[in-house]
C-alpha positions in Angstrom: -3.5 -7.2 -5.6 -6.8 -6.8 -7.4 -9.3 -4.5 -5.7 -12.2 -6.0 -3.8 -14.7 -4.0 -5.9 -14.7 -1.4 -8.7 -16.5 1.7 -7.4 -15.2 3.9 -10.3 -17.6 6.7 -11.4 -18.4 7.6 -15.0 -15.7 9.3 -17.1 -15.7 13.0 -16.4 -17.0 12.6 -12.8 -14.8 13.4 -9.8 -12.9 10.4 -8.4 -11.5 10.4 -4.8 -9.3 8.0 -2.8 -7.9 7.8 0.7 -4.9 5.6 1.7 -4.0 4.5 5.2 -0.3 3.4 5.2 1.5 1.4 8.0 5.2 1.6 7.5 7.4 -1.6 7.6 9.4 -2.1 10.8 13.1 -3.2 10.8 15.5 -4.5 13.4 18.8 -3.5 11.8 18.6 -5.0 8.3 16.0 -7.6 9.3 12.4 -7.0 8.4 10.3 -7.4 11.6 6.9 -6.4 10.2 5.9 -5.7 6.6 4.1 -2.5 5.5 0.4 -2.5 4.9 -2.1 -0.3 3.1 -5.9 0.2 3.4 -7.5 2.0 0.4 -10.8 3.7 0.0 -11.8 4.6 -3.5 -14.9 6.9 -3.9 -15.7 6.1 -0.2 -15.7 2.3 -0.8 -13.1 -0.1 0.7 -11.1 -1.6 -2.1 -8.0 -2.9 -0.3 -8.2 -3.9 3.4 -4.9 -4.1 5.3 -3.1 -5.4 2.3 0.5 -6.3 2.8 3.1 -4.5 0.7 5.7 -6.9 -0.7 8.4 -4.3 -1.3 9.6 -1.9 -4.0 8.3 -2.3 -7.6 10.9 -4.1 -9.7 10.9 -5.5 -13.3 10.8 -9.3 -13.6 12.0 -9.9 -10.1 10.5 -10.7 -6.7 10.2 -7.5 -4.7 12.1 -7.1 -1.5 12.3 -4.5 1.2 15.3 -2.2 1.7 15.9 -1.4 5.4 15.3 2.3 6.2 15.4 4.2 9.5 12.1 5.9 10.6 12.0 9.6 9.7 10.8 12.1 12.3 8.2 14.6 11.4 
Protein backbone atom coordinates (compact mmCIF):
# COMPACT_ATOMS: atom_id res chain seq x y z
CA UNK A 1 0.00 0.00 0.00
CA UNK A 2 1.12 3.53 -0.63
CA UNK A 3 2.19 5.43 2.51
CA UNK A 4 -0.17 7.99 4.05
CA UNK A 5 2.55 10.67 3.82
CA UNK A 6 6.20 10.99 2.77
CA UNK A 7 8.25 12.20 5.76
CA UNK A 8 11.63 11.39 4.15
CA UNK A 9 14.50 13.66 5.10
CA UNK A 10 17.01 15.15 2.69
CA UNK A 11 19.66 12.83 1.18
CA UNK A 12 22.51 12.36 3.63
CA UNK A 13 20.31 12.90 6.69
CA UNK A 14 19.58 10.05 9.10
CA UNK A 15 16.33 8.13 8.41
CA UNK A 16 14.58 6.04 11.07
CA UNK A 17 11.61 3.68 11.13
CA UNK A 18 9.67 1.59 13.64
CA UNK A 19 7.41 -1.32 12.73
CA UNK A 20 4.73 -2.89 14.93
CA UNK A 21 3.86 -6.35 13.60
CA UNK A 22 0.83 -8.46 14.48
CA UNK A 23 1.31 -12.05 13.30
CA UNK A 24 -1.42 -13.89 11.39
CA UNK A 25 -3.42 -16.52 13.29
CA UNK A 26 -4.27 -19.97 11.98
CA UNK A 27 -6.58 -22.79 13.01
CA UNK A 28 -4.79 -25.72 11.42
CA UNK A 29 -4.40 -24.69 7.76
CA UNK A 30 -7.23 -22.13 7.89
CA UNK A 31 -6.40 -18.44 8.22
CA UNK A 32 -8.39 -17.06 11.16
CA UNK A 33 -6.91 -13.54 11.31
CA UNK A 34 -4.49 -11.91 8.82
CA UNK A 35 -1.26 -10.22 9.85
CA UNK A 36 -1.07 -6.44 10.29
CA UNK A 37 1.68 -3.80 10.40
CA UNK A 38 1.84 -0.25 11.70
CA UNK A 39 4.83 1.74 10.44
CA UNK A 40 6.36 4.98 11.69
CA UNK A 41 8.95 6.62 9.40
CA UNK A 42 10.99 9.44 10.95
CA UNK A 43 8.42 9.53 13.76
CA UNK A 44 5.44 9.98 11.38
CA UNK A 45 2.72 7.36 10.96
CA UNK A 46 2.86 6.14 7.33
CA UNK A 47 0.93 2.81 7.59
CA UNK A 48 -1.80 2.37 10.20
CA UNK A 49 -2.80 -1.23 11.03
CA UNK A 50 -2.37 -2.24 7.37
CA UNK A 51 -3.34 -5.82 6.53
CA UNK A 52 -0.60 -8.00 5.07
CA UNK A 53 -1.96 -10.08 2.18
CA UNK A 54 0.71 -12.82 2.27
CA UNK A 55 4.16 -13.58 0.92
CA UNK A 56 5.60 -11.56 -1.97
CA UNK A 57 5.16 -13.42 -5.25
CA UNK A 58 5.75 -12.57 -8.88
CA UNK A 59 2.63 -12.11 -11.04
CA UNK A 60 0.32 -13.96 -8.66
CA UNK A 61 -2.09 -13.12 -5.88
CA UNK A 62 -0.31 -13.51 -2.55
CA UNK A 63 -1.51 -16.13 -0.07
CA UNK A 64 -0.59 -17.12 3.46
CA UNK A 65 1.29 -20.28 4.34
CA UNK A 66 0.16 -21.72 7.69
CA UNK A 67 2.88 -21.67 10.33
CA UNK A 68 2.92 -22.58 13.99
CA UNK A 69 3.68 -19.81 16.49
CA UNK A 70 7.31 -19.79 17.62
CA UNK A 71 8.16 -19.42 21.31
CA UNK A 72 10.74 -16.87 22.31
